[in-house]
C-alpha positions in Angstrom: -17.7 108.7 29.0 -18.0 105.9 26.4 -20.5 102.7 26.9 -18.8 98.8 25.9 -20.5 97.7 23.0 -23.9 96.2 24.1 -23.9 98.3 27.0 -27.3 101.4 26.9 -25.8 104.7 26.8 -26.3 106.2 30.3 -28.3 109.3 29.9 -29.8 112.0 32.3 -32.2 114.6 30.7 -32.5 118.2 32.8 -36.1 119.1 32.9 -39.1 117.2 34.4 -41.6 119.7 33.2 -44.1 118.3 30.6 -42.0 118.2 26.8 -40.1 115.3 29.2 -42.7 113.3 29.4 -42.5 112.2 25.2 -38.8 112.7 25.4 -38.9 109.7 28.3 -41.5 107.6 26.1 -38.8 107.7 23.0 -35.9 106.9 25.1 -37.9 104.2 26.6 -38.3 102.8 23.2 -34.6 102.6 22.4 -32.5 99.5 24.1 -29.2 102.0 23.1 -30.3 104.2 25.7 -31.4 104.1 29.5 -32.4 107.9 31.4 -30.2 107.0 34.7 -31.2 110.7 36.0 -33.0 113.6 35.5 -33.6 117.1 37.8 -35.5 119.7 37.8 -35.3 123.0 40.3 -38.9 121.5 41.5 -37.8 118.3 43.0 -41.5 117.1 43.8 -41.9 117.1 40.4 -38.6 115.7 39.6 -39.7 113.0 41.9 -43.0 112.4 40.6 -41.4 111.5 36.8 -38.5 110.1 37.8 -41.1 107.0 39.6 -43.1 107.1 36.4 -39.9 105.8 34.1 -37.9 103.7 37.1 -34.8 106.6 37.0 -32.9 106.3 39.9 -31.0 109.4 39.6 -33.5 112.5 41.3 -31.5 115.9 41.2 -33.2 119.6 42.0 -30.0 121.2 40.8 -27.8 120.3 37.6 -24.5 120.9 38.4 -24.9 118.2 41.3 -26.5 115.8 38.9 -23.2 116.1 36.2 -21.1 114.8 39.7 -22.3 112.6 41.3 -23.5 110.6 37.8 -21.1 109.5 35.3 -23.1 109.5 31.9 -22.5 109.0 28.3 -25.2 111.6 27.0 -27.5 114.6 28.1 -30.4 116.2 26.6 -31.8 119.6 28.1 -35.6 119.6 27.6 -36.5 122.4 29.7 -37.4 126.2 30.4 -34.6 128.6 30.7 -35.0 128.5 34.5 -32.5 125.7 35.0 -29.6 127.3 36.4 
């Protein structure tokens, strides 16, 4: 999938831990992209991080996020515990 010219790229992020905070700050500063989905096995942490950055899609499972969201890009910012 590709975004139309002038439309921000739709990004998915795997991982809602400490490093995700820094990645999300950087993504917020770039008008060419918007993080629209976040996943982490710790759903409570994912919900907290998503609320902090107004991310509408929140999942505990990577496969579910990829199946339900139409993404242009994906960033894995997690420990190896994400299945």
